[in-house]
C-alpha positions as CSV (number, residue, x, y, z in Angstrom):
1,M,83.9,95.2,35.4
2,M,82.8,97.8,37.9
3,P,82.0,96.4,41.4
4,Q,78.4,96.4,42.3
5,S,77.2,98.7,45.1
6,R,76.1,97.1,48.4
7,Q,72.5,98.1,47.6
8,A,72.6,96.3,44.3
9,V,74.0,93.1,45.8
10,A,71.6,93.1,48.7
11,G,68.6,94.2,46.7
12,P,66.6,97.4,47.0
13,V,65.7,98.7,50.4
14,S,62.1,99.3,50.8
15,P,60.9,102.7,52.1
16,S,59.1,101.0,55.0
17,A,62.2,99.1,56.1
18,S,64.3,102.3,55.9
19,S,61.6,104.2,57.8
20,A,61.4,101.5,60.5
21,G,65.2,101.5,60.9
22,G,65.2,105.3,61.2
23,T,62.4,105.2,63.7
24,S,64.1,102.6,65.9
25,G,67.3,104.6,65.8
26,R,65.6,107.8,66.9
27,R,63.8,105.9,69.7
28,A,67.2,104.5,70.9
29,V,68.7,108.0,70.9
30,A,65.6,109.4,72.7
31,G,65.8,106.6,75.2
32,D,69.5,107.3,75.9
33,R,68.8,111.0,76.3
34,S,65.9,110.5,78.7
35,E,67.9,108.0,80.7
36,H,70.8,110.5,81.0
37,W,68.5,113.3,82.0
38,L,67.0,111.0,84.7
39,G,70.4,110.1,86.0
40,M,71.4,113.8,86.2
41,L,68.1,114.6,87.9
42,L,68.5,111.9,90.5
43,T,72.1,112.7,91.2
44,T,71.3,116.4,91.6
45,A,68.5,115.6,94.0
46,S,71.0,113.5,95.9
47,A,73.4,116.4,96.2
48,I,70.6,118.6,97.5
49,A,69.7,116.0,100.1
50,Y,73.3,115.5,101.1
51,S,73.9,119.2,101.4
52,T,71.7,119.5,104.4
53,A,74.3,117.7,106.6
54,G,75.7,121.0,108.0
55,F,72.2,122.3,108.8
56,F,71.3,119.1,110.8
57,T,74.7,119.0,112.5
58,R,74.2,122.5,113.8
59,L,70.6,121.7,114.8
60,I,71.4,118.6,116.9
61,P,73.5,119.3,120.0
62,L,75.0,115.8,120.3
63,D,78.5,114.3,119.8
64,A,79.4,113.2,116.3
65,W,79.4,109.4,117.1
66,T,75.9,109.4,118.5
67,V,74.6,111.4,115.5
68,L,76.3,108.9,113.2
69,F,74.8,106.0,115.0
70,W,71.1,107.2,114.8
71,R,71.6,108.7,111.4
72,G,72.7,105.3,110.1
73,V,69.8,103.5,111.8
74,F,67.1,105.7,110.5
75,A,68.7,105.8,107.0
76,G,68.9,102.0,106.9
77,L,65.2,101.7,108.0
78,F,64.2,104.2,105.3
79,I,66.0,102.4,102.5
80,A,64.9,99.0,103.7
81,G,61.3,100.2,103.6
82,F,61.8,101.4,100.0
83,I,63.3,98.1,99.0
84,V,60.4,96.1,100.5
85,W,57.9,98.4,98.8
86,Q,59.8,98.1,95.4
87,N,60.3,94.3,95.4
88,R,57.5,92.9,97.6
89,R,58.0,89.2,97.7
90,G,61.2,89.4,95.8
91,T,63.0,91.3,98.5
92,L,65.2,88.5,99.7
93,A,66.2,87.6,96.2
94,A,67.1,91.3,95.6
95,V,69.3,91.3,98.8
96,R,71.1,88.1,97.7
97,A,71.6,89.4,94.2
98,I,74.1,92.2,95.3
99,G,76.9,89.6,95.6
100,V,80.5,90.5,96.4
101,P,80.3,93.9,94.4
102,G,77.4,95.0,96.6
103,V,79.2,94.2,99.8
104,V,82.3,95.9,98.7
105,A,80.3,99.0,97.6
106,A,78.6,99.1,101.0
107,S,81.9,98.8,102.8
108,L,83.4,101.6,100.8
109,S,80.4,103.9,101.5
110,T,80.8,103.1,105.3
111,L,84.5,103.8,105.2
112,A,83.9,107.1,103.4
113,T,81.4,108.2,106.0
114,I,83.8,107.4,108.9
115,F,86.8,109.0,107.2
116,F,84.8,112.1,106.4
117,I,83.7,112.8,109.9
118,N,87.1,112.1,111.4
119,A,88.8,114.3,108.8
120,F,86.9,117.3,110.1
121,R,88.2,116.6,113.6
122,R,91.8,116.4,112.5
123,T,92.1,119.1,109.8
124,S,90.4,122.2,108.6
125,V,87.0,122.2,106.9
126,A,88.7,124.0,104.0
127,D,91.2,121.2,103.5
128,V,88.5,118.5,103.5
129,T,86.3,120.5,101.2
130,I,89.0,121.1,98.6
131,I,90.2,117.5,98.7
132,F,86.7,116.1,98.4
133,A,86.0,118.5,95.5
134,A,88.7,116.7,93.5
135,T,86.6,113.5,93.6
136,P,85.3,113.9,89.9
137,L,88.9,114.0,88.7
138,V,89.9,111.1,90.9
139,T,86.9,109.1,89.6
140,A,87.8,109.9,86.0
141,A,91.4,108.7,86.4
142,I,90.3,105.4,88.1
143,A,87.5,104.8,85.6
144,R,90.0,105.2,82.8
145,L,92.4,102.8,84.2
146,W,89.9,100.2,85.5
147,L,87.0,100.4,83.1
148,G,88.6,102.0,80.1
149,E,86.0,104.8,80.2
150,R,87.1,107.9,78.3
151,E,85.4,111.0,79.7
152,R,84.6,113.9,77.3
153,L,86.8,117.0,77.5
154,A,83.7,118.9,78.6
155,T,83.3,116.7,81.7
156,L,86.9,117.1,82.7
157,L,86.8,120.9,82.2
158,A,83.7,121.2,84.3
159,S,85.3,119.1,87.0
160,V,88.3,121.4,87.0
161,A,86.1,124.5,87.1
162,A,84.1,123.1,90.0
163,L,87.4,122.3,91.9
164,L,88.6,125.9,91.3
165,G,85.3,127.2,92.5
166,V,85.7,125.3,95.8
167,V,89.2,126.7,96.2
168,V,87.8,130.2,95.8
169,M,85.1,129.4,98.4
170,V,87.4,128.4,101.1
171,G,90.0,131.0,100.3
172,G,93.1,130.8,102.4
173,A,91.6,128.9,105.2
174,T,93.8,125.8,104.9
175,R,96.1,125.0,107.7
176,E,99.5,123.3,107.9
177,G,100.4,120.4,110.2
178,H,97.3,118.3,109.7
179,L,98.6,115.6,107.5
180,F,96.6,112.8,109.0
181,G,93.3,114.7,108.6
182,D,94.2,115.4,105.0
183,L,95.0,111.7,104.4
184,L,91.5,110.8,105.8
185,A,89.9,113.3,103.4
186,I,91.9,111.7,100.5
187,G,90.6,108.3,101.7
188,T,87.1,109.7,101.6
189,S,87.5,110.8,98.0
190,L,89.0,107.5,97.0
191,C,86.3,105.5,98.7
192,M,83.5,107.5,97.1
193,A,85.1,107.3,93.7
194,L,85.5,103.5,93.9
195,M,82.0,103.1,95.2
196,M,80.5,105.1,92.3
197,I,82.6,103.2,89.7
198,L,81.4,99.9,91.2
199,I,77.8,100.9,91.0
200,R,78.3,102.0,87.4
201,K,80.3,98.8,86.5
202,H,77.6,96.6,87.9
203,R,74.6,98.7,86.9
204,E,72.6,95.5,86.1
205,T,72.9,94.5,89.8
206,P,70.3,95.9,92.2
207,M,72.5,98.1,94.5
208,L,69.9,99.5,96.8
209,P,70.3,96.6,99.2
210,A,74.0,97.5,99.3
211,A,73.1,101.1,100.2
212,C,70.9,99.8,103.0
213,L,73.7,97.6,104.2
214,S,76.1,100.6,104.2
215,A,73.6,102.6,106.3
216,F,73.4,99.8,108.9
217,L,77.2,99.2,108.9
218,C,77.8,102.7,110.1
219,P,76.0,102.4,113.5
220,L,77.7,99.1,114.0
221,A,81.1,100.7,113.4
222,V,80.6,103.6,115.8
223,W,78.7,101.7,118.5
224,P,81.7,101.4,120.9
225,V,82.2,105.2,121.1
226,A,78.6,106.4,120.7
227,A,76.0,107.2,123.5
228,P,72.8,106.3,121.7
229,W,70.5,106.1,124.7
230,N,71.4,109.6,126.0
231,V,69.1,111.4,123.6
232,R,66.2,113.7,124.3
233,P,62.9,113.1,122.4
234,T,63.2,116.3,120.5
235,D,66.7,115.5,119.4
236,M,65.5,112.0,118.4
237,G,63.0,113.6,116.1
238,Y,65.7,115.7,114.5
239,L,67.9,112.6,114.2
240,A,65.0,110.7,112.4
241,L,64.7,113.6,110.0
242,F,68.4,113.7,109.5
243,G,68.7,110.0,108.8
244,T,65.8,109.7,106.4
245,T,66.1,112.9,104.4
246,Q,69.8,113.6,104.3
247,F,71.5,110.2,104.5
248,G,68.8,107.8,103.5
249,L,67.2,109.7,100.7
250,G,70.6,111.1,99.5
251,L,72.2,107.6,99.4
252,L,69.1,106.1,97.7
253,L,69.0,108.8,95.0
254,L,72.8,108.6,94.4
255,T,72.7,104.8,94.0
256,L,69.8,105.0,91.5
257,G,71.3,107.9,89.6
258,T,74.9,106.6,89.2
259,R,73.6,103.6,87.3
260,L,72.4,105.9,84.5
261,I,75.4,108.2,84.0
262,S,79.1,107.9,84.2
263,A,80.8,107.7,87.6
264,T,82.7,110.9,86.8
265,E,79.5,112.7,86.0
266,S,77.9,111.5,89.2
267,A,80.9,112.8,91.2
268,L,80.8,116.1,89.3
269,V,77.1,116.7,90.0
270,S,77.7,115.9,93.7
271,A,80.0,118.9,93.8
272,L,76.8,121.0,94.1
273,E,76.7,119.8,97.7
274,A,79.4,122.3,98.9
275,P,77.8,125.6,97.9
276,L,74.3,124.4,98.8
277,A,75.4,123.4,102.3
278,I,76.5,127.0,102.9
279,V,73.2,128.4,101.6
280,W,71.1,126.2,104.0
281,V,73.2,127.3,107.1
282,W,73.0,130.9,105.9
283,L,69.2,130.8,105.6
284,A,68.6,128.8,108.8
285,F,71.2,130.3,111.2
286,K,71.8,133.7,109.6
287,E,75.5,133.0,109.2
288,V,76.5,135.3,106.4
289,P,79.4,133.8,104.3
290,A,82.3,135.8,103.0
291,L,82.2,137.3,99.6
292,T,84.7,134.8,98.3
293,T,82.4,132.0,99.5
294,F,79.6,133.4,97.4
295,A,81.9,133.8,94.4
296,G,83.3,130.3,94.6
297,G,79.9,128.8,95.1
298,A,78.6,130.6,92.0
299,I,81.5,129.2,90.0
300,V,80.6,125.6,91.2
301,M,76.9,126.1,90.5
302,A,77.6,127.6,87.0
303,A,80.1,124.9,86.0
304,V,77.8,122.0,87.0
305,S,74.6,123.5,85.8
306,A,76.1,124.4,82.4
307,Y,77.5,120.9,82.1
308,I,74.1,119.2,82.9
309,V,72.3,121.3,80.3
310,T,74.9,121.0,77.5
311,S,75.7,117.4,78.0
312,S,72.1,116.3,77.9
313,R,71.4,118.3,74.7
314,Q,74.4,116.7,72.9
315,R,73.1,113.2,73.5
């Protein structure tokens, strides 16, 4: 006796049921695709905001610690205002909901900021830039070991292409004898990778309060070595703009975007920060970069842009 087909056993499937199943499936796919696009858009906007750091650093004639102090204060106030606007009466509940993962993510973000600034003081800009450009690959490795996430080959290839682009950008500007600074840059990359993985792992947890906590932790950490009261009114205005647009908006957008895409993708899109930073300084201060800088920046932009378009189409 021939075995009956599943359809014969279960009974005929009505056209309406089949149509409903197909419609719901298409809606789910469309929802995933739009969510992925939104995550890419938010992370790209974050990279644009973060890329203005060099512009503001050149604009403000103050020591790094004082800049970090006020940058964190204004960023924290900006993100706190957004949280209150978003949650209204549920603000305190949202703050309490971050739990241990949120506190750890905030601490990692603060450490990354402190390591990053000190790395520039103890090694070359080229070393820091190259090491930080490896963050997508570091993130992919940690995510694979910790979360079991397998990144697509296209993601890894785009990450390698972006890293090679950064190497071309900085050329032979690396220097020897700056091991401690290089270790700080590696620490920055590790902290950022872990932070993005935590946000992705706990994407159901509201992480904006953690971003706010991170912003406020930074001025507390640098308070002993900063001179926050020796600031002219004009410079204070620039600091407010620096804190709200570069750090506050950048951190807010990164936190929102990383929840919607993989941590490796978030780190990859953040690689746009390097070439864009050079563009802003070039336009504002007429500092013409070397030809290799333009070539490397074009490679980074092409690798990330191509990945964003192709990956979103394939979903």
